[in-house]
N, C-alpha and C positions, 0 to 999 in steps of 0.2 A: 504494500500500500504506500506507494510514493506518488505524490502529486507532481505533475509535470509543469504546472503553472500555479501561480498564487495571486489572486486578486482579493484585496482586503476591504472589508467594510467595518467601520467603527460604530459600536453601539452609542447612540447619542443620549440614551437614558439608561439608568440601571436596569439590567436585564438578567435575572437569575433563572437559568434553565434547569428545570427538574427533568431528568431523563424519562421518568414515567409519564409525566404530563406531555412531554415532547412526543413520546411514542404514541400516546393516545391521539394527539392532535394529527400526526401524520397518518395514522391508521384511518382517519376519516377521509383522507385523500389518497388512498392507496392506488397504485397503478392498475388500470384496466385496459386491455387491448382495444384497438380501434374497432368500432362497429362498421357495418357496411357503408354508411354514409358519412363517416368521420374522416376528415382530412388529416387530423392528428389528435392524439391524446397524450396526456402526461400525468404522472403520479409518482408516489414514493415507493421505492423497493428497498430490500435489504442491501446495505453496502457490502455485505459478505457474499452476495450472489447466492449460489446454491448451497453454500456452506452455512447459511443462517436464515432465520425467519424474522428476527427483530429488525425494525426499521431504523433503529438507532444503535450504533455501536459506541459505547462509552469506555474511555480509558483515561485515568489520571485527570478527570475533570473536563476532558475534551469529548465532544459528541459528534460522531461522523454520520452523515446522512447521504442519501443518493436519490436523485430525481431521474426517472426514466421518461423519455419522450419518444413516442412512436408516431411516425407520420407515413402517409401513403405517398408513394412515388408515382406521380402522374405527370410526365413531361409535358410542358406547354406546347411543344412542337406536335405531339401526338393529338392533343385536343384541337389544336389549330387545323391540323390536316382533316380531321373528321368534320369539323365545323365547315371548312371550305367545301367539302364534298356535299354536305347537306344544303349549303347555300346554292351551289351550282345546280343541284337537283330541283330545288324550289324555283329558281329563276328559269330553268328549262321547261319544267312542267306547267308552271303558272304564268310564264311570260311577264314577270315583273321583277323589279329590283328589290333586294332585301335590305332594309334600312339598318342603321346602326343599332337602334334599340332592339330590333328583332335578332340581330347578330349576337348581341350580348345575351339575350334570352336563350339562343341556341347554344352558346358557349356554356352557360350555367346548366342547361339540360344535359349536354354531352358529358360535362364533368360529373354530374350526379349519376349518370348511367355507367360511367367507366370506373368510378371510385371503388366499387366493391371488387373489381378484378385487379386493381392496382396492387403491386408489391408494397410491403411495408419495410421500413428500416428504423432502427432504434438508436438512441444516443443516451448514454448514462453520464450524468453530471454529478460530481462529488463535491461536498463541502463539509466543513466542520465548524461547530460553534465552540468558542473558547471564552466562556463567561468571565473567568478570572482575568483574562487579558483584555476583555471588552471587545472581542473581535469575532467576525464571521469571515472565514477564509474559504474561497471558492477556487476549485481547480479549473480555471479557465483563463485563457489569454484574451477572450472576447468580452468586451464590456456588456454587450447585449445578452450573451449567454449567462454571464454572472448576474445581471439584473433579473433575468428570467428565474433563476433559482431563488434569488432573494424575494422576488414577487410571489413565487409559489409557496415559499416558507411563510411569508407574511399572510397569505390567504389561509394557510393551515392554522396558524397561531392566532390570527385575528389582529395581531399587531407585531411589527418588527421595526423598532426605531434604529435604523442603521443608515449610514452614509459613508462614502469614501473618505478616508482620512485626509485632512487638510494640513499642509506643512507651511512653515513660515517663509521659506525661500523657494523660488522657482527651481524645480528639478533640472530643467534644461540649463539654466544659468549655472547651477552648482556643478553639474557634470561637465559642462564646457570648461569651467575653472579647473577641474581636476586634470583635464587633458592639456590645457595650455599652461598649466603650472601656477596659475594665480591662487588656486585653492588646493587643499590636500584632503583626501578622504580619511575617515576615521581609522584608527588602528584596527587592523584585521581585514579591511576592505582593500582589494587591489584590482585595478583596472585590467581587464583581459585584452584580447586582440580583436575585438569587434565593436563597432559603433555605427550609429546612423547620424549623419549631419543633415540638418534641414535649414534651407534658406528662409530667413525671417521676412524677406521682401514679398511683394505681391506674387511673383512667379512661384515661389515656394518650392524650389528645386530640392531634390534629395540625393545624397551620396551615401552609399553603404560600403563600409570598409570591413574586411575580414582577413585575418591572418597577417595583420600589419602591426608594427610597433606604433601605437597610437600617439606617442609623443614626437613623432617624426615631423620634419619641416613641412611636408606636403599637407598634412592635416592641420598644422598650425596656420598655414597660409589660408586654408578654407575658413578657419575660425576668424582670422583677421579680416577676411572679406565680409564677415557678418553672419556666417553660418553658426548654428548652435547644435550641440550634441543632444539629441532627443531620445537616444537609445544607447545603452552601454553595457558591455559584458563585464561582470564583476566576479571575483572570487572572494570568499569569506572564510578565513581561518582554515583553509584547505578542507573544510567540511562541506561547503556548498559552492556551486557555481551557477550563475544565472545571467539572464539578460533583463535589465530593468528599463522601463520607458518613462516618459515625462508624466504619465498618469500613475506612476508607482506600481504598475502591473509587472509582475515577475513572470518571465517566460523561460522555457527551456531549463527548468530547474533540475539540477543534477546533484546527487548526494555523493560525498567523497568516500574513499576507501575505508576510512576509519569507521564511519557509520555502518557501511556494508559489512565490515568485519564483525562488528558487534551483532549484526543481524544473523550472520553465519553461525554464531555461537548458540543460537536457538535451535532446538530440535526440528530439523527440516521435515520430519514425518508428521508433525502436528501443524496442519495448515492454519488453524485458528490462532495458535500461539505465534506462528510466523507473521501472520497478518497483524495481530495485535502488537507484536514487537516492532514491526515497521511503522505502524501508525504512531506508536508512542515515541519512537526515535524522531520521526518527522515532525510531530507537533512540538516537541521540546526544542528542536533546533529552530523551527520557524518562530517559536515564542521568543527565543533569544535574538533572532535576527531582526524582527520587526522594530524594536526600540532603536537598534543601531541604524536602520534605514531612515526612520523618522528623524533621528537626531542628526543624521548626515545632511539632511535638507533643512536645517535650521530649527528642528524641533516641531512638534505637532501643535497646531492652533486648536486649542480645546475650548475656545470661547463659547461655542454653540453646544457644548456637551454638558448635560446635567449630571453633576457629580453626586455621589451618595451622601 
């Protein structure tokens, strides 16, 4: 159980999650497969997959959940082709033009007829609640997907006072300073060999650099011309490596050999113990990392957060 991405939401009000209540709330919105006329459905499933039945996996005060979304795959090109055939048939047999309104009605009709025969595909989205840290952490590099799981959780619980964390300094400004030497990252954080530079002007050009020494003259020249670093590879204490962007979204999260060695010490024949061990190691490391990230960008602005 290693997240590949991490998008953070900060609880803006005190939120104490009881695992039993959370389980009951999610059970009211458990996943059910698409019906014949459903374009998609989503609901909660066990994060342990076939290894478990509970919708919440709790360990050390962290609560892992999983949202499954199933959608029918009905390519628009297929619908368009069938609609075109029906329009041609009407115009030939009835000797009249099919108007835009009738075309839209035909499109809706064809979609309803074809949906039951369409294939389905599923996507599982994982997240965990960390009440002690005041965080909801979603395994997604997409802001929309992360918002979707937060919205589904809010629907299940009735209330979910979360928002993305706000920092005191612009992440792009700070990361640019790390590369041009004006600023220095906190102890333990080291820039890798990948970054994205974005032009702040109207044209908004983008340059992506990979496998380069980021402090080289070429990159400094781009920065001097007005470009800013909006995405940067970082290593942290040799335990984690990741790519962070100007929205503080962490992508391509990889866990170091030290953590993996600790996981290898767990009995590999006990899948549940292995899963729980990975989840515990991951949550503890992310819990250590988040304050470092927030402090690196000037500290968190907590003015809109209601403290206990």
